[in-house]
Structure formats: C-alpha cells, structure tokens
C-alpha positions, 0 to 999 in steps of 0.5 A, spaced: 451 523 512 447 517 507 450 510 509 453 509 502 457 515 504 459 512 510 462 506 507 466 510 502 469 513 508 470 506 511 473 503 505 478 509 504 480 508 511 481 500 510 485 501 503 489 507 507 490 502 513 493 496 508 498 501 505 500 504 510 502 496 513 503 493 507 507 499 504 513 498 509 512 491 508 513 490 500 518 495 502 522 490 506 521 485 500 524 490 495 530 492 500 532 484 501 536 485 494 537 492 495 540 493 501 542 486 504 549 484 502 548 477 505 543 471 507 544 473 514 542 480 513 536 478 508 534 474 514 534 480 519 529 484 514 525 478 513 524 477 521 523 484 522 516 483 518 516 476 520 511 476 525 506 481 522 506 481 514 500 476 514 496 480 519 498 487 514 494 483 509 487 482 512 486 489 511 486 487 503 481 482 504 476 486 508 477 492 504 476 487 498 470 484 501 467 491 504 467 493 496 464 487 494 458 488 500 457 495 499 458 497 492 457 491 488 457 495 481 464 498 483 467 491 485 464 488 479 467 493 474 474 494 477 475 486 478 472 485 471 476 491 468 482 490 472 483 483 471 490 482 469 493 487 474 489 485 480 490 477 478 498 479 477 497 482 484 494 476 487 498 471 484 504 475 487 501 476 494 500 468 494 507 466 492 510 471 496 506 467 502 509 460 500 517 464 499 516 467 506 514 460 509 518 455 505 525 459 504 528 456 511 525 449 509 532 447 506 539 449 506 541 449 499 544 455 496 539 454 490 533 453 493 533 459 498 536 464 493 530 462 489 525 463 494 529 470 496 528 472 489 521 471 489 520 475 496 524 481 492 520 481 485 513 479 489 514 485 493 516 489 487 511 488 482 505 489 487 508 495 490 508 498 483 502 495 480 497 498 486 499 505 484 498 503 477 490 501 479 489 507 483 491 512 478 487 509 473 480 509 478 482 516 480 483 518 473 477 515 470 477 509 465 473 508 459 466 505 462 460 505 458 452 507 460 451 500 463 458 501 467 462 496 464 469 497 462 471 497 455 478 499 454 484 494 454 490 493 457 494 498 455 489 503 456 491 502 463 498 504 463 498 511 461 502 515 463 499 518 469 498 511 471 505 509 470 506 514 475 502 513 480 506 506 480 513 509 481 510 513 486 508 507 490 514 503 488 518 509 491 515 510 497 513 504 499 521 502 499 522 509 503 517 507 508 520 499 508 527 503 509 525 507 515 522 501 518 528 497 517 532 503 520 527 502 526 527 495 527 535 493 526 541 494 530 549 494 527 551 496 520 545 494 517 541 499 521 546 505 519 545 503 512 538 503 512 538 510 514 542 512 509 538 508 503 532 512 506 535 518 505 536 516 498 529 513 497 526 519 500 529 524 495 527 519 489 519 519 492 519 526 493 521 528 485 515 522 483 510 525 489 510 532 487 509 531 480 503 526 481 500 530 487 501 536 482 498 533 476 492 529 481 490 536 484 490 539 477 486 534 474 480 534 479 482 536 485 478 540 491 480 545 497 480 538 501 484 535 496 489 540 496 490 540 503 491 532 504 497 533 498 500 539 503 500 534 509 503 529 504 509 533 502 510 536 509 510 529 512 515 527 507 519 532 508 519 531 516 520 524 515 527 526 511 529 531 516 527 525 522 532 520 518 537 524 517 538 526 524 537 519 526 530 520 529 528 513 527 521 512 530 519 520 528 521 518 521 517 512 521 511 516 524 512 522 519 513 516 513 506 513 515 503 520 515 506 521 508 502 515 505 495 516 510 495 523 506 496 521 499 491 515 499 486 520 503 488 525 497 486 520 492 479 518 495 478 525 496 479 527 488 474 521 487 468 523 491 463 522 490 465 517 484 467 511 485 470 510 478 470 516 473 468 515 466 472 518 461 467 516 455 461 520 458 461 523 466 454 521 466 456 514 466 460 514 472 459 509 477 458 514 484 456 512 491 449 512 490 449 508 483 454 503 486 451 502 492 448 496 496 441 496 498 440 501 505 438 495 509 445 491 507 449 497 509 445 498 515 447 490 517 454 491 515 455 497 520 453 494 526 458 488 524 463 493 523 462 497 529 463 490 533 469 487 529 473 492 527 475 494 533 477 488 536 481 486 530 485 493 530 486 492 538 489 485 537 494 487 531 496 493 535 498 488 541 502 484 536 506 490 534 507 491 541 509 484 543 515 484 537 517 491 538 524 489 539 529 490 534 534 485 531 540 484 528 545 478 525 547 476 532 540 474 532 540 470 527 541 462 528 547 459 524 543 454 521 539 459 517 
C-alpha cells in the first residue's frame, strides 16, 4: 500500500472519530431546546459534554491539518469551492465556544436565553451542513481540468446533498439523545430515552434512503457491507434503547456513525473529489497528494503523537464518567 493510500485511510479515521464524538456533542446542543424543559435541565445537558466538547473538536483540527499536509490539492479545491458552507460551520463553532463559556457569566434572563439559543443554532447548523458537504464530496461536483471548482453555491445544495444533511442532523440528534440518557439521572433520563426512540425512527427513514442512493450511485461490495452494518447497528441501538440498555444503545449508535462515514469513504476511494464534468478531471489520492517524503515525515509524527492524544482523551472520558441530574446544579445557575 502506498503512503497516499495510508493517509487517505488515516484522514477517513480522523473524520470518523470527529463525527462519532462531535456527533453526540452537536446532538446535545440541539436537545437543549427540544428535550430540556427549563434552565436547570438545559444546564444538565450542557454539563454532560462540558468536560469533553473542546477535546472532541481536536479531531476536526487534526483532520483539516492532515488533509492540508497530505493532500494539498484536495484541501485547496474543497476549501475554495465549499467556502461559504465551511465558513458558516467555522463561525458556528466559534460562536458555540463563546456561548458555552459566557452563558453563566451573568444571571440576567435575556443574557442566558440568548446564549442558550446560540448553543442550539450553532449545534444544529453544523450538524446539517457537514452532511451536505460530505454528500457533495462523495457525489462529485463541477471540477475542471485544472482542479478548480466551477459551480456556484446552489449546486452544493442539490437533493442528494440536502438528504445527506438531514441524515447527519437526525443521526447526531439521535446519538445525542442516547448519550443524554446514558449520562443523566431522573426524569430527563427517561424523556431522553423516549426522545431517542422517536429520533431513531426518523433517522432510519432518512438513512435508508441516503445509503441506498449512495450505494446505487457508485457503491461496491465493501461499501455495501458498511451500509448493512450501519443499518443493523441503528436497529440494535433502537432495540437497546427500548430495553433501557443505555450503554449498549450508545455503543450501537456510535457504530452506526462509524459505519456510515466509512461507507462514504469506501465509495469515494480512490477519488478524493470526483468531477461531474469529466471523470478524468477528478482529484484522486495520487494526483492530489503531497510528495512521498512529506508523507513519510507525517507518518512518523502521527505514529508518535496520535496514541498520546487518544489515551489522554480516553482518560478524560473515564474521569468524567458519572451521571448528573438537576440536583447537581447549583442554585446560582
């Protein structure tokens, strides 16, 4: 296997890790308005991800940096052609960070309500737009012979891309609801499980349509296997949630995210951005990659640093593994 193939796999792993972790992170943000009934319950939901949300975003930074270093042509075309959707995502992530940090700085009703609304919208929009972006990457966009995106903004929001956005939004919300049931106590825990059942049913409808469309459009045997795993894991997550097995439900919802993202990358390979104008103009792992020497240096750096980051993040989740409820929220909040 060539190093550019290895780095395609590594970047796929980074994006998969990001969507697995940030997926329930976004879902919790959406649930602050759909599940929580009052401010203490919203605080409970926010506290379930309080110690880990910033660590989850490390995966995004690493995935973007790895793409820039390993596949500069892919990075250039992606971030120039998809500039506006990615800019909206970036702005949402920035505002979301500020909202988490500033919400409790003052006790005024208007102040806290405004930041709570910001958390909701800056979780919902990226959850939807990431699905749009990756659906476009897999489906292909208008790339010319020089590797430049020649389409406009409307072309990025076709039916397939919009369906992809609905899949990620519903899947992340379901993933977040299962995580909320796993991490909370009392009435909000029971309501999170009931909400997860409804969200999972909606996700199943969107996911089946999207996975079938993706497989029919350019799938192969490996992508079909990943799609089957994703569907079975989603059904298993729904079953475990109905039985109150919250740990298993979260594990299976995580497998659903992992298998669905893996399917997209299996359909995409060996392209990194297919061209709908001419397949010969597509960006591939070969014509979009850096030099072999650059990839070799990156491989050594990743082999040393990546395990340390994973171990530290796993330790963080272990330390903050206990459930919380409204009884743990201070009166001042």
